[in-house]
C-alpha positions as a printed Julia matrix, in Angstrom:
401×3 Matrix{Float64}:
  12.78   -9.75   15.19
   9.23   -8.68   15.46
   8.47  -10.52   12.17
   4.67   -9.14   11.91
   2.11   -7.2    13.6
  -1.93   -7.54   13.52
  -4.06  -10.83   13.65
  -2.62  -13.51   11.22
  -5.15  -15.75    9.98
  -3.58  -19.15    9.85
  -3.06  -20.18   13.28
  -6.54  -18.83   14.16
  -8.21  -21.16   11.75
  -6.83  -24.26   12.57
  -6.25  -23.38   16.68
  -3.02  -25.08   18.37
  -2.73  -28.36   16.64
   0.63  -29.78   17.94
   2.73  -28.64   20.85
   6.83  -28.82   21.54
   8.73  -28.65   24.85
  11.69  -26.29   24.93
  15.39  -27.7    24.88
  15.88  -28.6    28.67
  19.11  -31.76   28.24
  22.33  -31.06   25.56
  21.0   -33.11   21.75
  23.19  -34.59   19.42
  22.56  -34.98   15.89
  23.32  -35.73   12.02
  21.69  -32.39   11.73
  20.32  -29.0    13.35
  17.9   -27.39   11.6
  17.25  -23.91   12.97
  13.82  -22.66   12.6
  10.26  -24.54   12.67
   8.6   -22.71   10.12
   7.45  -23.66    6.28
  10.96  -24.45    5.62
  12.37  -25.79    8.38
   9.46  -28.24    8.51
  10.44  -29.2     4.54
  14.3   -29.7     5.82
  13.11  -31.92    8.95
  10.38  -34.06    6.63
  12.84  -34.27    3.8
  16.38  -35.03    6.36
  14.27  -38.01    8.48
  12.71  -39.0     5.52
  16.34  -40.24    4.39
  17.21  -41.7     7.5
  19.42  -38.9     8.9
  18.82  -38.02   12.82
  17.22  -34.41   13.32
  16.74  -31.72   15.87
  14.86  -29.03   15.49
  14.89  -25.23   17.22
  12.57  -22.57   16.79
  13.12  -19.34   19.33
   9.16  -19.32   18.87
   6.16  -21.26   18.75
   6.35  -23.88   15.72
   5.03  -21.7    12.83
   4.5   -18.72   14.71
   6.85  -16.78   12.9
   6.54  -15.76    8.96
   4.73  -18.88    8.04
   1.8   -17.62    9.88
   1.85  -14.58    8.11
   2.37  -16.03    4.68
  -0.62  -15.96    2.17
   0.86  -19.67    0.32
   0.43  -18.72   -3.14
   2.42  -21.37   -4.87
   3.93  -20.29   -8.5
   7.34  -20.92  -10.43
   7.26  -17.44  -11.22
   9.47  -15.37   -9.05
   9.51  -11.51   -8.52
  12.01  -11.14  -11.26
  10.42  -11.53  -14.6
  12.05  -14.71  -16.41
  13.37  -11.81  -18.93
  14.82   -9.89  -16.78
  16.78  -13.09  -14.78
  17.83  -14.01  -18.14
  19.95  -11.03  -18.05
  21.19  -10.96  -14.84
  22.21  -14.67  -14.86
  21.99  -16.22  -17.93
  19.41  -18.53  -20.33
  20.12  -21.53  -18.32
  20.44  -20.66  -15.06
  17.54  -18.44  -15.48
  15.82  -21.06  -16.99
  16.21  -24.06  -14.46
  15.43  -21.6   -11.92
  11.91  -20.68  -12.98
  11.58  -24.83  -13.78
  12.85  -25.79  -10.41
  10.06  -24.0    -8.78
   7.18  -25.16  -11.38
   8.62  -28.95  -10.3
   8.36  -27.63   -6.56
   4.37  -27.19   -6.64
   4.21  -30.86   -8.1
   6.12  -31.92   -5.77
   4.17  -30.66   -2.96
   1.13  -31.94   -4.47
   2.58  -35.55   -3.93
   3.77  -34.61   -0.28
   0.74  -33.55    0.82
  -0.93  -36.55   -0.16
   1.19  -38.81    2.19
  -0.53  -36.85    4.77
  -2.99  -37.13    7.19
  -5.64  -34.06    5.07
  -4.6   -31.93    1.56
  -3.46  -28.66    3.9
  -6.17  -27.0     1.84
  -4.28  -27.73   -1.44
  -5.86  -26.45   -4.82
  -4.27  -25.89   -8.37
  -6.57  -23.17   -9.1
  -3.71  -21.57  -11.64
  -2.42  -18.29  -11.8
  -3.43  -15.24  -13.55
  -0.45  -12.24  -13.94
  -2.23   -9.4   -15.23
  -0.59   -6.12  -16.79
  -1.67   -3.66  -14.45
  -1.42   -0.57  -17.51
  -1.19   -0.52  -20.93
   2.56   -0.04  -21.11
   2.79   -3.19  -19.71
   1.76   -5.53  -22.76
   4.9    -5.34  -24.28
   6.8    -6.62  -21.59
   4.08   -9.18  -20.81
   4.51  -10.52  -24.45
   8.01  -10.97  -24.13
   7.43  -12.7   -20.96
   5.07  -15.27  -22.49
   7.65  -15.66  -25.19
  10.39  -16.07  -23.03
   8.31  -18.68  -20.93
   7.56  -20.73  -23.89
  10.56  -21.01  -25.03
  11.68  -22.93  -21.61
   8.97  -25.08  -21.67
   6.79  -23.55  -19.35
   2.92  -23.98  -19.69
   1.64  -20.4   -20.25
  -1.38  -19.15  -22.0
  -1.68  -15.76  -23.3
  -5.21  -13.43  -23.18
  -5.88  -10.9   -24.63
  -8.07   -8.1   -22.98
 -11.56   -9.68  -23.91
 -10.53  -13.19  -22.7
  -9.37  -11.9   -19.2
 -12.7    -9.86  -17.88
 -14.82  -13.17  -19.89
 -13.19  -15.3   -18.01
 -11.72  -14.07  -14.78
 -14.26  -11.19  -14.31
 -11.2    -8.82  -14.03
 -10.96   -5.57  -16.53
  -6.85   -5.48  -17.59
  -5.29   -5.06  -20.92
  -3.82   -8.22  -21.12
  -2.53  -11.2   -18.62
  -0.98  -14.8   -18.54
  -2.25  -17.4   -16.96
  -0.58  -20.18  -15.73
  -2.81  -23.42  -14.74
   0.34  -24.78  -12.55
  -0.43  -22.23   -9.99
  -1.45  -23.56   -6.57
  -2.31  -22.17   -2.56
  -2.08  -24.17    0.4
  -2.39  -23.65    4.3
   1.41  -23.34    4.95
   0.11  -22.94    8.95
  -1.55  -26.6     8.78
   1.12  -28.24    6.4
   4.11  -27.06    8.85
   2.6   -29.04   11.62
   1.83  -32.14    9.67
   5.25  -31.98    8.35
   7.01  -31.63   11.84
   4.86  -34.03   13.53
   5.52  -36.7    11.18
   9.13  -35.93   11.34
   8.88  -36.38   15.28
   6.94  -39.63   14.67
  10.21  -40.41   12.05
  12.5   -39.35   15.64
  13.56  -36.35   15.2
  13.58  -33.96   18.22
  11.46  -30.84   18.01
  12.01  -27.48   20.8
  10.13  -24.46   20.28
  10.75  -21.54   22.48
  14.54  -22.29   22.18
  17.28  -19.73   20.79
  20.45  -20.27   19.21
  22.53  -17.9    20.7
  26.0   -18.92   19.5
  27.6   -21.33   17.05
  31.09  -23.13   17.41
  32.74  -24.7    14.69
  35.27  -27.91   15.33
  36.46  -30.63   13.5
  33.62  -32.53   14.36
  30.77  -29.85   13.45
  29.13  -27.95   15.09
  28.01  -26.93   19.36
  24.98  -24.36   19.36
  24.69  -22.26   22.55
  21.06  -22.12   23.34
  18.97  -19.6    25.88
  18.47  -22.56   27.46
  21.98  -23.17   28.58
  21.38  -26.32   26.86
  23.69  -27.4    23.45
  23.32  -29.34   20.75
  25.88  -30.96   18.94
  25.57  -31.31   15.29
  27.64  -33.02   12.26
  25.81  -29.89    9.98
  23.66  -26.78   10.75
  21.14  -25.63    8.18
  19.57  -22.13    9.16
  16.2   -21.91    8.18
  15.68  -18.75   10.22
  14.2   -16.93    7.48
  14.81  -13.11    7.72
  16.72  -13.59   11.28
  19.23  -16.1     9.7
  21.8   -12.96    8.32
  23.45  -13.62   11.94
  24.55  -16.64   10.87
  25.81  -15.92    7.63
  27.86  -13.04    8.95
  26.41  -10.4     6.29
  23.45   -8.62    4.44
  21.8   -10.66    1.91
  18.13   -9.56    1.38
  16.73   -5.91    1.17
  13.88   -6.02    4.3
  10.49   -4.82    3.91
   7.08   -4.68    5.33
   4.09   -6.02    3.02
   0.69   -6.28    4.65
  -2.44   -8.64    4.06
  -5.93   -9.12    5.01
  -8.61  -11.56    4.6
 -12.39  -10.85    4.2
 -15.12  -12.94    5.99
 -16.88  -15.51    4.3
 -18.58  -14.13    1.13
 -22.65  -14.3     1.19
 -23.87  -17.18    0.34
 -24.62  -17.28   -3.76
 -21.47  -14.73   -4.2
 -18.92  -15.75   -5.92
 -15.57  -14.55   -5.91
 -13.72  -13.94   -9.75
 -14.56  -17.24  -11.84
 -12.09  -19.79  -10.96
 -11.06  -18.45   -7.64
  -7.34  -18.58   -9.24
  -4.89  -16.69   -8.13
  -3.89  -13.04   -8.77
  -1.05  -10.94   -9.25
   0.1    -8.04  -11.46
   2.81   -6.21  -13.4
   3.2    -3.64  -11.34
   6.28   -3.29   -8.71
   5.43   -3.54   -5.81
   2.61   -5.74   -7.07
  -0.9    -6.54   -5.25
  -1.96   -9.95   -5.09
  -5.15  -11.91   -4.12
  -6.4   -15.91   -3.9
  -9.53  -17.52   -1.83
  -9.69  -19.66    1.07
 -11.24  -23.21    0.91
 -14.09  -21.49    3.22
 -15.1   -18.45    1.01
 -12.76  -15.71    1.83
 -10.4   -13.45   -0.34
  -7.06  -13.13    0.8
  -5.25  -10.15   -0.62
  -2.26   -8.38    0.08
   0.22   -5.83   -0.73
   0.88   -2.14    0.13
   4.7    -2.87    0.36
   6.61   -0.47    2.48
  10.75   -0.29    1.06
  11.87   -1.03    4.3
  11.21   -3.13    7.72
   9.84   -0.51   10.41
   8.26   -2.63   13.4
   6.86    0.4    14.83
   5.44    1.99   11.93
   4.19   -1.21   10.41
   2.21   -1.49   13.43
   0.92    2.38   13.14
   0.19    2.33    9.49
  -1.83   -1.04    9.4
  -5.19    0.41    9.46
  -4.45    2.46    6.7
  -2.98   -0.33    4.73
  -6.27   -2.28    5.22
  -7.93    0.62    3.73
  -6.29    0.81    1.21
  -6.42   -3.12    0.36
  -9.91   -2.94    1.01
 -10.26   -0.23   -1.57
  -8.01   -1.92   -4.0
 -10.09   -5.23   -3.58
 -13.14   -3.24   -4.26
 -11.85   -1.5    -7.53
 -10.99   -4.62   -8.71
 -14.52   -6.11   -8.58
 -17.17   -4.15   -7.53
 -19.93   -6.16   -7.63
 -18.51   -8.14   -4.71
 -19.45   -6.89   -1.07
 -17.07   -7.77    1.35
 -16.27   -7.72    5.27
 -12.74   -7.57    6.88
 -12.28  -10.37    8.97
  -8.49  -10.07   10.3
  -5.94   -7.8     8.64
  -1.97   -8.02    9.85
   1.65   -7.06    8.43
   4.92   -8.83    8.12
   8.65   -8.44    7.02
  10.07   -9.87    4.06
  13.15  -10.13    2.32
  14.31   -9.42   -1.23
  17.1   -10.43   -3.08
  18.97   -8.31   -6.15
  17.73  -11.06   -8.71
  14.47  -12.36   -6.57
  16.32  -15.83   -6.34
  16.4   -17.68   -2.81
  19.71  -18.44   -1.19
  20.27  -22.05   -1.0
  23.63  -23.84    0.71
  26.66  -23.68    2.33
  28.01  -20.44    3.93
  31.3   -19.74    1.72
  34.27  -21.3     3.43
  32.05  -23.49    6.06
  31.13  -26.25    4.13
  28.99  -28.24    6.71
  27.35  -24.93    7.54
  24.16  -24.92    5.47
  21.36  -21.93    3.87
  17.96  -22.53    3.26
  16.35  -19.27    2.82
  13.48  -18.69    0.59
  13.46  -15.3     0.3
  10.78  -13.1    -1.83
   7.28  -13.8    -3.21
   7.57  -17.79   -3.94
   9.32  -18.82   -0.62
   7.6   -22.47   -0.29
   8.48  -23.43   -3.6
  12.24  -22.39   -3.26
  11.9   -24.37    0.53
  10.61  -27.49   -1.14
  13.66  -27.47   -3.25
  16.11  -26.47   -0.54
  14.92  -29.56    1.52
  15.64  -31.62   -1.39
  18.88  -30.06   -2.5
  20.44  -30.13    0.64
  19.24  -33.37    1.93
  21.73  -34.31   -0.88
  24.61  -32.26   -0.02
  24.51  -34.13    2.99
  24.32  -37.45    1.94
  27.21  -36.57   -0.57
  25.05  -36.63   -3.25
  25.68  -34.0    -6.29
  23.53  -31.52   -5.7
  24.39  -29.08   -9.41
  21.29  -26.79   -8.85
  22.8   -25.66   -5.97
  25.21  -23.46   -7.56
  22.12  -20.86   -9.14
  21.48  -20.16   -5.43
  24.59  -20.08   -3.7
  25.65  -17.32   -1.18
  28.82  -15.98   -2.74
  26.99  -15.3    -6.21
């Protein structure tokens, strides 16, 4: 798939941190991970940390697919409001899904503390604001649902939103857990650590066929070499459906830009917290360590790479206009703009777990707006599953739900 258009910010900011060779000879491993983006890197790190022998393959350069286009907002909130998710799957599982994403932020912070640098991690909190006055009632219901679930969330009226965050909105919810990270840097550090533990990582190598046998799977590649593994985990994001054998999500296009660093003395909104709104599709924004503003949205209800390329300049202008409307005092200049494919499930939940009827073919697909937190939990749960330990939370994210 053609996963992105334009010039993604993170690879340019970090440069080529690490390189990996293509697969040249047959391999054997306990686990084959297909995909070397942030999800595959979290998996490789967790699996090797548990003492498992791992091979990772990616058809692109490592972290150059959707990871490089991610805006990397780390939130426990998923794209489906908790009140709506409760109606879809019941209170117990809906609250647990939110709690798992909340726990994942702490787990990511702890993981990063073990790496060579902080990967741009910060926890400025997340502000979820009402786009229109008619959204206030629903926002109050959401506040009550999250409070019942034990999630720390604060109700703010219009005056307090403006006073604390410099934003004009009829109401908002503030969650102090909200965080941000540099996804490309985090991916590269995790892959490097997994490699130091013995993992073999190969990029520019595409899996063309998976064959199941009594002893596991054999993955054929476009390099002629093959990988035999007891378990296979598909962490190939929006390209994973060919391994699942069915459509799992609606693919759409989303757009983003990052500004030049703001002029000296020019601050973004107070606290620089993550911002997103109640409207669907929603606008979202964050800041970066070097004083830039990253804003995204303007989603299309389809995935059409040719059209995505064509409309990117217009989408960039729309995002610029929306940023100016939110914060008219800021003078910004666009540095880079890009677009990418993303997947949206009916309930907003990820797909994590075995393919029905194939217990050794596993999937880690963090679809939606908070895929990194899903991926953190997928790494934990699938490692437990492979080790033969109980992973009861997998039922929430099963592929046949």
